[in-house]
Structures are given as C-alpha cells and as structure tokens.
TORPA-26227 format. One line per field, with one value per residue (C-alpha): residue in one letter; x, y, z. Coordinates in pm, whole numbers, plus 32768, in hexadecimal, padded with zeros to 4 digits. Example, Ala and Ser with C-alpha at 12.3 -4.5 7.8 and 13.67 -1.06 7.14 Angstrom:
2
code: a,s
c1: 84CE,8557
c2: 7E3E,7F96
c3: 830C,82CA
This chain:
136
code: x,x,x,x,x,x,x,x,x,x,x,x,x,x,x,x,x,x,x,x,x,x,x,x,x,x,x,x,x,x,x,x,x,x,x,x,x,x,x,x,x,x,x,x,x,x,x,x,x,x,x,x,x,x,x,x,x,x,x,x,x,x,x,x,x,x,x,x,x,x,x,x,x,x,x,x,x,x,x,x,x,x,x,x,x,x,x,x,x,x,x,x,x,x,x,x,x,x,x,x,x,x,x,x,x,x,x,x,x,x,x,x,x,x,x,x,x,x,x,x,x,x,x,x,x,x,x,x,x,x,x,x,x,x,x,x
c1: BF79,C099,C078,C084,BF6A,BE9D,BEE5,BE57,BD28,BCE5,BD3D,BC1C,BB24,BB31,BADB,B9E8,B8C5,B88B,B9C6,B94E,B9D5,B93A,B93F,B8CC,B808,B7B6,B88F,B8F1,B9DE,B8FE,B97E,B8D4,B8D6,B8C8,B7E7,B8F2,B920,BA81,BA95,BA7A,BAB0,BADE,BA63,BAF8,BA0D,BA4B,BA66,B911,B7B8,B686,B543,B3CE,B364,B230,B0E4,B031,AEB7,AE32,ACF0,ACB4,ACD3,AC17,AC05,ACB5,ABB5,AAC0,ABB3,ACE6,ADBF,AD75,AE2A,AE7C,ADF7,AE81,AE9E,B006,B026,B153,B205,B313,B438,B59C,B6D9,B685,B755,B6A4,B6BA,B804,B85E,B884,B87A,B77B,B751,B702,B632,B56D,B416,B346,B41C,B40E,B29A,B287,B364,B2B1,B15B,B224,B28D,B3E4,B44B,B5C7,B58F,B582,B58F,B60E,B567,B512,B5E5,B6E7,B710,B814,B7C7,B781,B684,B74C,B758,B893,B826,B715,B6E7,B6B2,B61A,B4B7,B43A,B31A,B1D7,B164
c2: 64EB,641C,6292,6282,635F,62BB,6151,61D0,623D,6109,604F,611D,60E7,5F70,5F72,608F,60B6,622E,6289,6308,63E3,6539,65CC,6729,676C,68D6,69D9,6A72,69E2,693E,6990,68E2,6988,68FF,6958,6A5E,6B00,6A4C,69AF,685C,67F9,68D4,680F,686F,686B,673F,67F5,6790,6834,6768,6828,67F4,6868,6936,6940,6A77,6AAE,6BFD,6C4C,6D9C,6EEB,6F88,70E5,7161,724A,731D,73E7,72FA,7251,70FD,6FE8,6EAD,6D6B,6C18,6ABC,6A13,68B8,6803,6734,6656,6667,66AE,6653,656C,642F,62D1,6266,61DD,610B,61E4,6315,643D,656F,66D5,678A,68C9,6889,688B,6781,66B6,66C4,6663,6545,64DA,64DB,63CC,62F8,6373,6360,639E,651A,6618,679B,6887,68AB,69DB,6B08,6BB9,6D32,6E2D,6F6A,700D,6F07,6E58,6CD2,6C41,6AD8,69DB,691A,67BD,66F4,66CC,657D,650F,64DD,639A
c3: E863,E8EA,E8EC,EA58,EA9E,E979,EA16,EB52,EABC,E9FE,EB60,EBED,EAC9,EAD6,EC47,EC81,EBB7,EC32,EB47,EA1A,E8E6,E8CA,E762,E756,E60F,E630,E5C5,E70B,E81B,E94F,EA87,EBB8,ECED,EE60,EF6D,F00B,EEA7,EE55,ECF5,ECFA,EB9F,EA43,E91C,E7D7,E692,E5E0,E45F,E422,E464,E476,E3F0,E3B3,E273,E290,E1CD,E1D3,E184,E14E,E20D,E1AE,E2A7,E3E0,E424,E55B,E5F6,E541,E48B,E499,E38C,E301,E3B2,E2F3,E382,E30B,E375,E3A6,E394,E3D7,E2BB,E297,E378,E2B2,E34C,E447,E45C,E47C,E5EC,E667,E7A0,E8DD,E7EE,E87D,E778,E7D8,E6F9,E71B,E7D5,E68C,E5E5,E744,E716,E5C7,E605,E728,E64C,E59B,E6B4,E6C9,E83F,E806,E7C9,E8D8,E8F2,E9C5,EB0B,EC04,EB85,EC61,EC1B,EC9F,ED46,EBDF,EB7E,EA7A,EA7E,EB0A,EB0A,EBA8,ECCB,EC09,EAE0,EA93,EA34,E984,EA58,EAC7
C-alpha cells in the first residue's frame, strides 16, 4: 500500500469510528455482494485459519427402517478455538459460523461470519450480502 493511501486511511480511522479493519480468518476469499449483485468488496484470506476443536462422544447406533443399515449417532461438543487472535482496536475477525458462535459464547463481539449467501445460476456460492454479528 502506498504511503498516500495509508495516510488517508489513518485520517479516516481517527475521525470515523465506523472505519474498521476486516481480517478474514477463513481459508477462502470473502466476497461481499451489494443489493444489485455487484461486488462491493473482496477480502483475501489472512493466511491464518480460526478453527474449533471438536469433542466427539459416541452415543451408539440406530437402525434406519426395519431392514436398514445401522446409523452412527454421536454428540459433538465445540472445544477450544484455535487460530483466533486476541481482540484488537477497530478490528473485526471474519470466521466460519461455527467459530463465530463459539467465540460469541465466550463473550467475543469482534467476531462475525458471512451472512446471506449469494449463488450463481448453477447454485455455486459467489459471495454473501453482509456479515453476521453476535445476537444481543
């Protein structure tokens, strides 16, 4: 980033509290799409992926129908979050929905996840309409 652009960004950050740094903690580019389908912003991956450890407890099996196969039943608990930095001033971390919900349960309000997905004609995800924040 050139120094003129950096100085301009710092100027806005000083006077506008809505200016934040968005850090993508997923392995995929996040594409924010406007109401008319235009791409508003692309946020590349930061290089660090935030993940939740999972604890799996086997609960047995059930039989699917009178002659069906046995289907494994298990309980999944979210464990420790890995790869999520400590909160930083005016920084919002974009994670998966799973990680965001786990972070919210710990009181983190600087973590969001991609919102309503936008799909192309073939049903492939091409972006999202915004970012989801923690419930109040």
